[in-house]
C-alpha positions, 0 to 999 in steps of 0.5 A: 922586523916582522909585520907583527914586530911592526904592529907591536911597535905601532901599538906602543906608539899609538899609531898604525904600522907603516904599510900594514894592512888592517888584516895584518895588524888588527890594532883595536879589535879583540881576537875573534872567538867562537864557542868551544868545540869538543874534539878528540883528545888527539885533535885537541892536543894537536891544536893546543901544541900549534897554538902554543908554538905560535904563541912562543914565536909571537912572544919572542918577536914582541919581546924583541921590541918591548925589551927596549921599553922595559916590560915584556911578555911572560909565557908560562906553561901549566899542567894539572889534572886533565888540562894543558894550559899556558898563560901569556902575561903583560904587566897586570893583564893576562890571557890563558888558553887551556885544553881540558880533557874529559873522558875521551874528549877535550875542549879548548877554553880562552880566558882574556881581558874583555872576553865574556866568559859566560860561555866557553870560547876559543880563538877562531884560529891560530892567527888570532893570537896576534890580536890577543897579544896586541889586546894585552898591550892596550892601555886599559885606560884607553881600551 
């Protein structure tokens, strides 16, 4: 099992993963975010593809653990005029990562439970996807 699979299992069991370092498994912390930056379309699309690819890997790892317990993550791609998006869902919770194109630039945007959406924000790095998925697993009654 991968360290992330162990983190998912531990999160479901309400305990830290055996031998896991806090930096590897940030159980009770929301993903680190930062104000969204405007980038060239090429640079923004590159970041979106990297983050989306990692999301697919992490959702697959998590679902290998979750499948034994019932509910699994869904990863849904979306496109529309001027935007590349994907949504990660678990039960009644979801997070959406979008890259919105305007003219010759694009801006990333994150929507997730517990995130202050008064300012457009993005994950501070692709590694924060682990925290994002673990946050979606959290029981809202105990979050």
